[in-house]
Structures are given as structure tokens and as C-alpha cells.
Backbone as ProteinMPNN parsed JSONL, in Angstrom:
{"seq_chain_A": "MQPILGIDPGLAHAGWGLIEHDGIRSRYIAHGVIKTDSKTPAADRLLCLYEGLSKVIEEYKPAAAGIETLYFAKNVSSAMPVAEARGVLMLCLAKYGLKVGEYTPIQIKQAVVGNGRAEKAQVQSMVALLLKLKEPPKPDHAADALAAALCYAHTGVFG", "coords_chain_A": {"N_chain_A": [[200.255, 2.568, 102.035], [199.132, 5.694, 102.352], [197.093, 8.154, 100.71], [198.23, 11.465, 99.679], [196.96, 14.624, 100.028], [196.539, 17.519, 98.118], [196.008, 21.036, 98.204], [194.742, 23.902, 96.65], [193.887, 26.827, 97.753], [190.867, 28.752, 97.534], [188.059, 30.971, 97.198], [186.077, 31.041, 95.186], [186.919, 28.928, 93.572], [188.294, 26.078, 94.77], [190.989, 24.145, 94.452], [191.759, 20.645, 94.406], [193.879, 17.797, 94.822], [195.048, 14.462, 94.589], [197.636, 12.223, 95.438], [199.792, 9.341, 95.579], [202.747, 8.47, 97.316], [205.797, 6.835, 97.426], [208.149, 7.384, 98.636], [210.013, 7.558, 96.716], [208.832, 7.616, 94.117], [205.943, 9.259, 92.735], [202.433, 8.779, 92.417], [199.59, 9.416, 90.515], [196.273, 9.939, 91.706], [193.661, 11.278, 91.848], [191.884, 14.313, 90.939], [190.33, 17.562, 91.302], [187.91, 20.264, 91.533], [186.419, 22.353, 93.919], [183.662, 24.23, 93.605], [182.159, 27.419, 94.155], [179.268, 29.529, 94.154], [179.194, 32.852, 93.189], [176.994, 34.419, 93.691], [175.907, 33.472, 95.962], [175.483, 33.743, 99.529], [178.322, 34.608, 101.587], [178.844, 33.0, 103.893], [177.502, 30.632, 103.246], [178.956, 29.858, 101.032], [181.42, 29.286, 102.199], [180.674, 27.13, 103.788], [180.03, 25.332, 101.768], [182.596, 24.846, 100.713], [183.777, 23.566, 102.917], [182.139, 21.274, 103.203], [182.513, 20.12, 100.685], [185.288, 19.527, 100.672], [185.323, 17.794, 102.83], [183.942, 15.587, 101.762], [185.774, 14.704, 99.823], [187.928, 13.962, 101.482], [186.716, 11.966, 103.035], [186.151, 10.071, 101.051], [188.699, 9.378, 99.897], [190.503, 9.146, 102.003], [193.035, 10.471, 102.871], [196.247, 10.786, 104.526], [197.734, 12.971, 104.937], [198.286, 16.436, 104.035], [199.158, 18.961, 101.688], [199.113, 22.413, 101.526], [198.676, 25.499, 99.867], [200.079, 28.575, 100.885], [198.899, 31.935, 101.42], [199.424, 34.443, 98.993], [199.719, 37.639, 97.956], [200.342, 39.909, 95.619], [199.386, 41.986, 93.991], [196.583, 41.899, 93.961], [195.093, 42.726, 96.398], [192.524, 43.131, 97.301], [191.158, 40.748, 97.118], [192.18, 39.274, 99.139], [191.041, 38.888, 101.776], [188.576, 37.302, 101.427], [189.753, 34.964, 100.311], [191.5, 34.256, 102.328], [189.657, 33.644, 104.329], [188.44, 31.41, 103.12], [190.647, 29.683, 102.989], [191.094, 29.339, 105.712], [188.799, 27.902, 106.478], [189.205, 25.572, 104.981], [191.571, 24.658, 106.171], [190.575, 24.172, 108.743], [188.903, 22.016, 108.182], [190.8, 20.08, 107.422], [192.1, 19.792, 109.874], [190.001, 18.796, 111.428], [189.723, 16.216, 110.432], [192.114, 15.162, 111.175], [194.464, 15.279, 109.628], [197.946, 15.403, 108.794], [199.567, 18.423, 108.146], [201.202, 20.33, 105.711], [202.344, 23.524, 105.02], [202.873, 25.653, 102.336], [204.634, 28.128, 100.506], [203.958, 29.729, 97.32], [206.424, 29.911, 95.986], [207.973, 27.907, 97.244], [206.545, 25.63, 96.443], [206.822, 25.707, 93.639], [209.611, 25.445, 93.517], [209.938, 22.852, 94.559], [208.624, 21.288, 92.658], [209.439, 22.082, 90.059], [212.028, 22.913, 90.369], [212.757, 25.47, 90.32], [212.015, 28.34, 91.881], [210.851, 30.519, 90.716], [209.426, 29.719, 88.558], [207.252, 29.615, 85.691], [203.65, 29.379, 85.483], [202.795, 27.544, 83.501], [205.062, 25.918, 83.256], [205.087, 24.646, 85.746], [202.7, 23.197, 85.596], [203.275, 21.497, 83.444], [205.394, 19.994, 84.537], [204.065, 18.759, 86.662], [202.394, 17.06, 85.223], [204.373, 15.465, 83.982], [205.772, 14.338, 86.2], [203.728, 12.842, 87.336], [203.067, 11.144, 85.361], [201.068, 11.788, 83.456], [199.073, 12.259, 80.525], [198.609, 14.836, 79.688], [198.798, 18.204, 81.035], [196.992, 18.585, 84.095], [193.618, 19.751, 84.267], [191.177, 21.896, 85.722], [193.343, 24.836, 86.151], [193.48, 25.294, 88.937], [193.259, 22.756, 90.048], [195.561, 21.547, 89.049], [197.456, 23.082, 90.383], [196.903, 22.265, 92.961], [197.673, 19.562, 92.875], [200.375, 20.022, 92.541], [200.957, 21.093, 95.056], [200.536, 18.828, 96.625], [202.601, 17.211, 95.631], [204.756, 18.757, 96.48], [204.53, 18.419, 99.259], [205.078, 15.675, 99.365], [207.743, 15.696, 98.485], [209.055, 16.978, 100.528], [209.609, 15.132, 102.421], [208.373, 14.628, 104.847], [206.302, 12.942, 105.165], [204.467, 9.939, 106.121]], "CA_chain_A": [[200.613, 3.908, 101.596], [197.935, 6.521, 102.294], [197.219, 9.28, 99.786], [198.559, 12.821, 100.092], [196.035, 15.585, 99.452], [197.042, 18.868, 97.873], [194.925, 22.002, 98.119], [194.962, 25.264, 96.177], [192.716, 27.467, 98.339], [190.188, 29.859, 96.885], [186.652, 31.017, 97.55], [185.285, 30.656, 94.015], [187.41, 27.62, 93.127], [189.334, 25.474, 95.605], [191.488, 22.957, 93.771], [192.268, 19.545, 95.22], [194.532, 16.741, 94.062], [195.518, 13.353, 95.428], [198.702, 11.375, 94.929], [200.477, 8.443, 96.504], [204.188, 8.64, 97.205], [206.453, 5.727, 98.125], [209.468, 7.831, 99.06], [210.799, 7.767, 95.499], [207.947, 7.991, 93.016], [204.577, 9.681, 93.039], [201.425, 8.234, 91.506], [198.348, 10.181, 90.461], [195.034, 9.274, 92.105], [192.486, 12.022, 91.377], [191.907, 15.755, 91.162], [189.078, 18.249, 91.017], [187.737, 21.62, 92.043], [185.187, 22.654, 94.642], [183.23, 25.54, 93.107], [181.079, 28.095, 94.859], [178.573, 30.522, 93.352], [179.432, 34.206, 93.698], [175.714, 35.014, 94.084], [175.541, 32.851, 97.236], [176.088, 34.426, 100.682], [179.678, 34.154, 101.92], [178.817, 31.896, 104.859], [177.097, 29.424, 102.527], [180.076, 29.472, 100.174], [182.417, 28.658, 103.071], [180.122, 25.822, 104.144], [180.185, 24.495, 100.565], [184.001, 24.42, 100.669], [183.98, 22.609, 104.005], [181.454, 20.019, 102.864], [183.166, 19.538, 99.512], [186.563, 18.922, 101.07], [184.991, 16.645, 103.684], [183.601, 14.459, 100.877], [187.031, 14.221, 99.239], [188.687, 13.293, 102.545], [186.018, 10.728, 103.399], [186.267, 9.097, 99.965], [190.064, 8.934, 99.61], [191.189, 8.908, 103.281], [194.46, 10.847, 102.915], [196.87, 10.913, 105.849], [198.442, 14.243, 104.998], [197.907, 17.411, 103.015], [199.963, 20.141, 101.42], [198.237, 23.518, 101.151], [199.398, 26.709, 99.508], [199.852, 29.754, 101.721], [198.398, 33.059, 100.636], [200.405, 35.387, 98.467], [199.023, 38.665, 97.192], [201.221, 40.991, 95.223], [198.625, 43.101, 93.444], [195.144, 41.78, 94.178], [194.881, 42.736, 97.84], [191.082, 43.132, 97.576], [190.669, 39.377, 97.24], [192.905, 38.607, 100.229], [190.189, 38.49, 102.89], [187.755, 36.127, 101.111], [190.597, 33.785, 100.111], [191.985, 33.893, 103.656], [188.546, 32.963, 104.994], [188.311, 30.095, 102.492], [191.786, 28.87, 103.428], [190.849, 28.994, 107.108], [187.793, 26.831, 106.514], [189.847, 24.354, 104.464], [192.487, 24.207, 107.224], [189.724, 23.619, 109.796], [188.468, 20.699, 107.714], [191.966, 19.186, 107.524], [192.311, 19.527, 111.296], [188.908, 17.961, 111.923], [189.987, 14.842, 110.015], [193.387, 14.738, 111.739], [195.536, 15.167, 108.641], [199.186, 16.151, 108.95], [199.475, 19.495, 107.156], [202.359, 21.13, 105.341], [201.949, 24.779, 104.396], [203.956, 26.023, 101.422], [204.482, 29.32, 99.667], [204.039, 29.402, 95.899], [207.835, 29.725, 95.607], [208.387, 26.576, 97.71], [205.892, 24.621, 95.599], [207.506, 25.739, 92.336], [210.954, 24.9, 93.722], [209.833, 21.401, 94.756], [208.1, 20.605, 91.471], [210.188, 22.441, 88.854], [213.429, 23.168, 90.677], [212.948, 26.902, 90.169], [210.961, 29.026, 92.603], [210.266, 31.579, 89.875], [208.898, 29.068, 87.342], [205.956, 30.045, 85.175], [202.543, 28.458, 85.753], [202.805, 26.479, 82.49], [206.156, 25.008, 83.595], [204.633, 23.846, 86.891], [201.684, 22.264, 85.104], [203.965, 20.485, 82.634], [206.144, 19.105, 85.43], [203.075, 17.94, 87.37], [202.013, 15.995, 84.283], [205.529, 14.591, 83.794], [206.034, 13.595, 87.434], [202.622, 11.925, 87.618], [202.883, 10.345, 84.15], [199.789, 12.125, 82.843], [199.235, 12.565, 79.101], [198.628, 16.292, 79.548], [198.637, 18.867, 82.332], [195.628, 18.503, 84.626], [192.754, 20.928, 84.158], [191.603, 23.274, 85.533], [194.6, 25.269, 86.773], [193.436, 25.157, 90.397], [193.519, 21.349, 90.373], [196.982, 21.322, 88.773], [198.191, 23.703, 91.488], [196.698, 21.406, 94.132], [198.557, 18.404, 92.698], [201.733, 20.522, 92.808], [201.079, 21.201, 96.516], [200.69, 17.452, 97.124], [203.965, 16.805, 95.279], [205.647, 19.488, 97.38], [204.487, 17.723, 100.536], [205.793, 14.404, 99.173], [209.17, 15.965, 98.308], [209.646, 17.479, 101.762], [210.038, 13.973, 103.19], [207.771, 14.584, 106.172], [205.161, 12.018, 105.14], [204.735, 8.637, 106.697]], "C_chain_A": [[199.327, 4.724, 101.456], [198.16, 7.703, 101.364], [197.636, 10.574, 100.48], [197.617, 13.737, 99.317], [196.75, 16.912, 99.255], [195.864, 19.799, 97.709], [195.449, 23.349, 97.629], [193.749, 26.064, 96.642], [192.173, 28.623, 97.506], [188.727, 29.828, 97.269], [185.777, 30.58, 96.385], [185.628, 29.243, 93.55], [188.517, 27.158, 94.059], [189.763, 24.183, 94.916], [191.947, 21.911, 94.77], [192.879, 18.5, 94.296], [195.082, 15.703, 95.013], [196.567, 12.536, 94.701], [199.066, 10.345, 95.995], [201.955, 8.651, 96.277], [204.87, 7.566, 98.036], [207.843, 6.1, 98.656], [210.384, 8.094, 97.879], [209.913, 8.324, 94.383], [206.575, 8.412, 93.534], [203.647, 9.109, 91.984], [200.147, 9.052, 91.647], [197.174, 9.329, 90.933], [193.833, 9.993, 91.514], [192.712, 13.515, 91.588], [190.546, 16.352, 90.832], [189.074, 19.642, 91.61], [186.404, 21.696, 92.785], [184.816, 24.08, 94.233], [182.126, 26.098, 93.992], [180.527, 29.197, 93.96], [178.731, 31.902, 93.97], [178.144, 34.904, 94.132], [175.224, 34.484, 95.432], [176.172, 33.633, 98.384], [177.423, 33.776, 101.086], [179.675, 32.967, 102.875], [178.439, 30.582, 104.183], [178.203, 28.926, 101.6], [181.152, 28.761, 100.993], [181.953, 27.274, 103.505], [180.257, 24.853, 102.967], [181.619, 23.982, 100.451], [184.272, 23.343, 101.715], [183.369, 21.252, 103.657], [182.104, 19.33, 101.666], [184.48, 18.863, 99.86], [186.331, 17.725, 101.98], [184.683, 15.413, 102.84], [184.864, 13.849, 100.261], [187.816, 13.428, 100.28], [188.026, 11.965, 102.92], [186.134, 9.66, 102.315], [187.672, 8.518, 99.841], [190.913, 8.663, 100.857], [192.691, 9.237, 103.256], [194.953, 10.954, 104.355], [197.471, 12.295, 106.04], [197.969, 15.157, 103.877], [198.958, 18.505, 102.907], [199.015, 21.231, 100.943], [199.073, 24.758, 100.883], [199.06, 27.826, 100.484], [199.396, 30.887, 100.81], [199.534, 33.965, 100.223], [199.655, 36.379, 97.597], [199.985, 39.793, 96.882], [200.411, 42.21, 94.798], [197.165, 43.071, 93.858], [194.8, 41.673, 95.663], [193.392, 42.649, 98.174], [190.514, 41.726, 97.714], [191.306, 38.626, 98.413], [191.983, 38.098, 101.325], [189.314, 37.283, 102.537], [188.584, 34.846, 100.919], [191.159, 33.317, 101.455], [190.895, 33.166, 104.444], [188.378, 31.547, 104.439], [189.428, 29.169, 102.958], [191.606, 28.435, 104.881], [189.849, 27.859, 107.253], [188.396, 25.515, 106.026], [190.827, 23.788, 105.492], [191.709, 23.583, 108.381], [189.278, 22.203, 109.428], [189.617, 19.687, 107.819], [192.218, 18.805, 108.975], [191.235, 18.599, 111.851], [189.167, 16.485, 111.606], [191.366, 14.352, 110.457], [194.519, 14.569, 110.749], [196.775, 15.938, 109.096], [199.177, 17.191, 107.838], [200.817, 20.177, 106.97], [201.861, 22.361, 104.608], [203.129, 25.311, 103.597], [203.639, 27.289, 100.65], [204.482, 28.883, 98.204], [205.477, 29.156, 95.436], [208.332, 28.348, 96.033], [207.791, 25.472, 96.837], [206.57, 24.563, 94.241], [208.906, 25.137, 92.438], [210.909, 23.377, 93.824], [209.455, 20.676, 93.475], [208.971, 20.848, 90.235], [211.686, 22.569, 89.127], [213.782, 24.635, 90.553], [211.765, 27.604, 90.824], [210.278, 30.136, 91.834], [209.667, 31.013, 88.586], [207.534, 29.633, 86.961], [204.915, 28.962, 85.455], [202.542, 27.278, 84.769], [203.911, 25.462, 82.76], [205.754, 24.077, 84.741], [203.641, 22.789, 86.411], [202.309, 21.154, 84.258], [204.731, 19.496, 83.499], [205.215, 18.224, 86.256], [202.68, 16.775, 86.484], [203.149, 14.996, 84.112], [205.765, 13.718, 85.028], [204.961, 12.548, 87.734], [202.253, 11.061, 86.411], [201.484, 10.529, 83.542], [200.033, 12.521, 81.385], [199.284, 14.061, 78.837], [198.458, 16.918, 80.922], [197.189, 18.799, 82.81], [194.893, 19.828, 84.494], [191.685, 20.817, 85.223], [192.88, 23.598, 86.311], [194.615, 25.056, 88.28], [193.732, 23.717, 90.827], [194.987, 21.006, 90.118], [197.84, 21.911, 89.902], [198.061, 22.87, 92.765], [197.581, 20.161, 94.047], [200.006, 18.813, 92.959], [201.964, 20.653, 94.319], [201.243, 19.819, 97.151], [202.101, 16.938, 96.829], [204.989, 17.504, 96.179], [205.678, 18.8, 98.747], [205.294, 16.414, 100.444], [207.307, 14.632, 99.126], [209.838, 16.506, 99.557], [210.12, 16.339, 102.65], [209.438, 13.876, 104.571], [206.55, 13.663, 106.235], [205.505, 10.744, 105.88], [203.864, 8.289, 107.853]], "O_chain_A": [[198.526, 4.478, 100.554], [199.28, 8.199, 101.24], [197.432, 10.758, 101.68], [197.496, 13.63, 98.096], [197.482, 17.369, 100.133], [194.837, 19.418, 97.146], [196.454, 23.863, 98.12], [192.693, 26.001, 96.012], [192.921, 29.363, 96.867], [188.203, 28.774, 97.628], [184.828, 29.822, 96.581], [184.748, 28.464, 93.182], [189.571, 27.79, 94.127], [188.98, 23.238, 94.814], [192.458, 22.238, 95.841], [192.46, 18.337, 93.15], [195.53, 16.027, 96.113], [196.423, 12.199, 93.526], [198.689, 10.473, 97.16], [202.376, 8.974, 95.166], [204.561, 7.401, 99.216], [208.611, 5.233, 99.072], [211.406, 8.767, 98.012], [210.208, 9.362, 93.791], [206.12, 7.99, 94.597], [204.014, 8.969, 90.818], [199.689, 9.337, 92.753], [197.084, 8.146, 90.605], [193.063, 9.396, 90.762], [193.613, 13.924, 92.32], [189.721, 15.724, 90.169], [190.083, 20.131, 92.117], [185.393, 21.166, 92.325], [185.569, 25.021, 94.485], [181.28, 25.366, 94.505], [181.238, 29.73, 93.108], [178.433, 32.095, 95.148], [178.201, 35.888, 94.87], [174.242, 34.985, 95.98], [177.284, 34.141, 98.239], [177.616, 32.569, 100.944], [180.436, 32.02, 102.678], [178.995, 29.534, 104.511], [178.367, 27.721, 101.407], [181.725, 27.765, 100.551], [182.758, 26.346, 103.581], [180.565, 23.677, 103.164], [181.835, 22.814, 100.128], [184.917, 22.334, 101.43], [184.015, 20.214, 103.802], [182.231, 18.105, 101.638], [184.756, 17.756, 99.399], [187.069, 16.742, 101.907], [185.119, 14.311, 103.173], [185.001, 12.628, 100.188], [188.312, 12.341, 99.987], [188.71, 10.958, 103.1], [186.208, 8.471, 102.625], [187.83, 7.305, 99.696], [191.948, 8.005, 100.758], [193.52, 8.386, 103.58], [194.172, 11.183, 105.279], [197.69, 12.737, 107.168], [197.343, 14.721, 102.911], [199.563, 18.914, 103.897], [198.201, 20.996, 100.05], [200.05, 25.03, 101.581], [197.902, 28.005, 100.863], [199.498, 30.8, 99.586], [200.469, 34.221, 100.982], [199.026, 35.996, 96.61], [200.393, 40.54, 97.772], [200.714, 43.334, 95.199], [196.57, 44.124, 94.085], [194.282, 40.654, 96.12], [193.035, 42.139, 99.236], [189.486, 41.538, 98.365], [190.991, 37.458, 98.643], [192.14, 36.96, 101.765], [189.311, 36.31, 103.292], [188.155, 33.766, 101.324], [191.279, 32.115, 101.692], [191.172, 32.192, 105.143], [188.195, 30.596, 105.199], [189.183, 28.007, 103.282], [191.926, 27.302, 105.24], [190.042, 26.956, 108.068], [188.124, 24.46, 106.598], [190.905, 22.572, 105.667], [192.138, 22.574, 108.941], [189.279, 21.306, 110.27], [189.408, 18.557, 108.263], [192.513, 17.65, 109.281], [191.53, 17.714, 112.654], [188.864, 15.61, 112.417], [191.743, 13.225, 110.137], [195.445, 13.796, 110.996], [196.662, 17.0, 109.709], [198.816, 16.876, 106.704], [201.482, 20.553, 107.936], [201.052, 22.259, 103.685], [204.244, 25.41, 104.108], [202.513, 27.491, 100.197], [204.951, 27.791, 97.881], [205.721, 28.294, 94.592], [209.037, 27.685, 95.272], [208.466, 24.489, 96.531], [206.863, 23.476, 93.744], [209.335, 24.404, 91.547], [211.748, 22.69, 93.241], [209.921, 19.562, 93.233], [209.212, 19.928, 89.454], [212.509, 22.363, 88.235], [214.948, 25.014, 90.664], [210.632, 27.471, 90.363], [209.237, 30.64, 92.256], [209.429, 31.754, 87.632], [206.767, 30.073, 87.818], [205.248, 27.792, 85.639], [202.311, 26.138, 85.172], [203.723, 24.269, 82.52], [206.041, 22.88, 84.713], [203.742, 21.62, 86.785], [201.903, 19.996, 84.357], [204.723, 18.295, 83.228], [205.538, 17.067, 86.524], [202.634, 15.632, 86.938], [202.905, 13.789, 84.098], [205.939, 12.505, 84.911], [205.248, 11.501, 88.312], [201.256, 10.34, 86.433], [200.816, 9.564, 83.171], [201.09, 13.059, 81.057], [199.92, 14.51, 77.883], [198.029, 16.254, 81.866], [196.264, 18.94, 82.01], [195.494, 20.897, 84.602], [191.322, 19.7, 85.594], [193.422, 22.756, 87.027], [195.642, 24.68, 88.844], [194.38, 23.491, 91.849], [195.591, 20.257, 90.886], [198.827, 21.306, 90.32], [199.002, 22.784, 93.554], [198.173, 19.754, 95.046], [200.777, 18.042, 93.531], [203.055, 20.353, 94.804], [202.004, 19.659, 98.105], [202.723, 16.304, 97.681], [205.977, 16.894, 96.588], [206.751, 18.621, 99.324], [206.085, 16.097, 101.332], [208.068, 13.835, 99.675], [211.066, 16.498, 99.647], [210.945, 16.55, 103.539], [209.937, 13.117, 105.402], [205.851, 13.619, 107.247], [206.66, 10.491, 106.223], [204.0, 7.207, 108.425]]}, "name": "protein", "num_of_chains": 1, "seq": "MQPILGIDPGLAHAGWGLIEHDGIRSRYIAHGVIKTDSKTPAADRLLCLYEGLSKVIEEYKPAAAGIETLYFAKNVSSAMPVAEARGVLMLCLAKYGLKVGEYTPIQIKQAVVGNGRAEKAQVQSMVALLLKLKEPPKPDHAADALAAALCYAHTGVFG"}
């Protein structure tokens, strides 16, 4: 059973989370965040994301990944940098040959909570419950990444 990687894309903070799923239950493996410095040139920040995700993939050897699609209701000004970051993260997944599922925030909430309009705290609580964690994972970006991994597991396209 190879791990499933979840990714919450972002330029400043890209969350990642790893689970195993046997078709019925999910088990927590690890989570974290790849951080970039806002004072660093954009190209260097994108390289940092690529290298950071490469290290995670090389260490844990996932077979598949779930990644959140972009959704911008109000903060359109951040759309381009986040889209660039997501593109670099997708490139990294492709380089390592991972199967990739792309999910909207609504799809992820539906898969984890059963309600596509669930609040962030509800998603984090369900991630902790489903993965038998004592408390919701921190920071939020990592919890969202674990939710993306759970969404991939719940779609039934792994294997």
C-alpha cells in the first residue's frame, strides 16, 4: 500500500500531507508545509516549492496525489502567484509519475465532511477524526493537504 499525498497549493505556504488508505480506512503518515520567503524573487520561491515537494516525494514515495484546484472569490490579486505555485507543484508530481486527482474546495469538503459548504474548522476536525489524531493538524495548510489526500482516497481511483 503506497502513500497518498495531498497538497494545498500556495506560494507562501504549500501544505502537504500523507496518508495510507486500504480501501476502507485511512492512516496518517506525516504532514508539513513548504514555506517561501516573500522577500525572495518569485523564481527562487517557485524553485523552493519544487525542491521541497521533491524531497517529500523522494522520502515517502507516494503513488498518487490529490491537489486542490484554485478558487478565488474575493482575493483575485493573489490568483496569479498561487496559480504559478500550483503549476510548479503539478510539474513536480508529473516528474515523479504520480497519479493526480484535482479537486475543488467543495469536492474536498464533501468527501471529508459530507457537506460541500462546511466550515474550515469542521474539515479540520473531521481530518483529525478520520485519521485518529488527538487534535486537528497544524498549520491549516497541512490540514487542508491531508483533506485533499482523504478526498483522493474516497474517490476510489487509487491502486
